[in-house]
N, C-alpha and C positions, 0 to 999 in steps of 0.2 A: 503493500500499500504506499503510495507516495503522495506527499503534499504537493499541491499546485503552488506556484510562487505566490507570495503574499499572505499565506496563512501557515506559519510554522508553530503554532502553539501546541505544547505537549498534549497529548491525547485527542487532537482534532485531525481529522483527514478529510479530504475534499474529493468527493466523487461526482463528476458531472454537475458542478455547481451547488451540490447539497453537502451540508456538514454532517459528519457522523462523529458524534461525541465519543471519546475513548471508553466511556462507561458501558456503552452498548456491547462492546466485544467482551468486556468482563462479565456482563450479565448473562450474555449467551453461553460463554464458557462455563459459568457456574451452573447454569441450568443443565448443561452437558454433562458435567460431573455429576451433579444430582442424580440425573436420569440414568447414566450408566452405573452409579453405585447402587441405585434402587433396582436396576434390572440384574445386576450381579447378585444381589441378595435374594430377589424373587425367583431367579432362575437356577442359581447354584446353591443358595442358602448360606453364602459366606459373605463376610464383611470385606468390602474393597479397601483394605488398608494396605498401602503399597509397602511399608516396611515389612509387614508379615508376608506378603506375597514374594517379595524379593528374597527374604530370609528363607522361605520354604523352597524356592527355586535354587538358591545356593546350597541347600541341604539336599537337593535332588528329589524333593517331594512333589508329586503330581506335576511333572515337568511339563506336559503338554498345555495344561490350563494356566499354570503360572507363567510359563514361557510366553504363550499367546498373549497374556496380559501385559507383560513387560515389553514385547515386541510392539504391541499397540501403542503403549506409551511412547516408545522410541520413534515410531512412524508418524507421530502427531505433527511434526514440523513438515514432514513430507506432504501430509494431507493439507497443511496449511499453505504450502507452496502450491499445490494443485488448485486450492480454492481462491487464492488471492494473487497468484503469479510472481510472488516474491517471498523470500525466506523471512520468518518473524524476526523482528530486531531484538536483540538482548544485549543489554548494556550492564556490565558489571564495573562499578565505579570504585572498587577498593582493590588493594594489592592481592596477588594471588596467594601468598602465605595466610592472609587473613581468610580467605575463601576456604582454603584447605582446613584451617583450624575450625572454622564454622561448621564444615561438613562433618568433622569428627565429633563435634559437640552435639549436632543434631543427631548423629547416629547413636551416640551415648544416650542422649535424652530420650530416643524412641524405644530403646531397650529398657531404660530405667522407668519410663512411663507406660510400658506394655502397649506401645502403639504410637503412630505418628498422627499428624493433623488430618490426614485423610480418613483414617479409621476412626479416631475420636471426635474430629471436628465435623465430618459429613455424616458418617453413619451413627456414631454414639450420640450426638446431640439430637439427631432425628428419633433415637430409639429412647431418649430422655434418660440415658445412662448417668448415674450420679458420678461414676469414675470418670467418665468422658467429660462431664461438665467441669470437674475438678482439673483434669488434664489440659482442656482448652483454656481455662482460666489462668493456668501456670504458663502455657505458651503464650498467651497474649501479654501477661505481665512481664515475662522474661523478654519478649520482643520488644516491648515499649521501653523497658530499662536498657536493653542493649542499644537501641537506636538513640536513645537520650545520651547514654555514655559515649557513644561514637561520635555524635554531633558535638559534644563538649570537648572530645579529644581531637576533633578536626579531621576525622577519617570519613 
């Protein structure tokens, strides 16, 4: 998706003279995540928690279903390319060592919290799970604190 000259505001794209607010893409993406998570639960009876699915795949459990799920995640940008004619824009504005450290901390947190944001945030909250409510509150508080500290530190 490319901006026409004259309108380069973040989150706004110009298509044939009409403005598409960046929130529409997020809204549609969120609805697709919810729909796919609900379908996974209804059709297979399992929670669409990414850390659990990847963990089971790495342990060699139910390789076909877990592998297909992970492959679908990896092919998302290719589907985006087919739909919009350009690769999705990804900007990482912090140093690589910080990204690696963050990845390890997220992995540790998903193990410590018995799940990740997709399992707790999408499926757990929808099922009104008290454990998921506590986990999501912890994710949010930690995220807010981390962003605040990084801004104070100038990162």
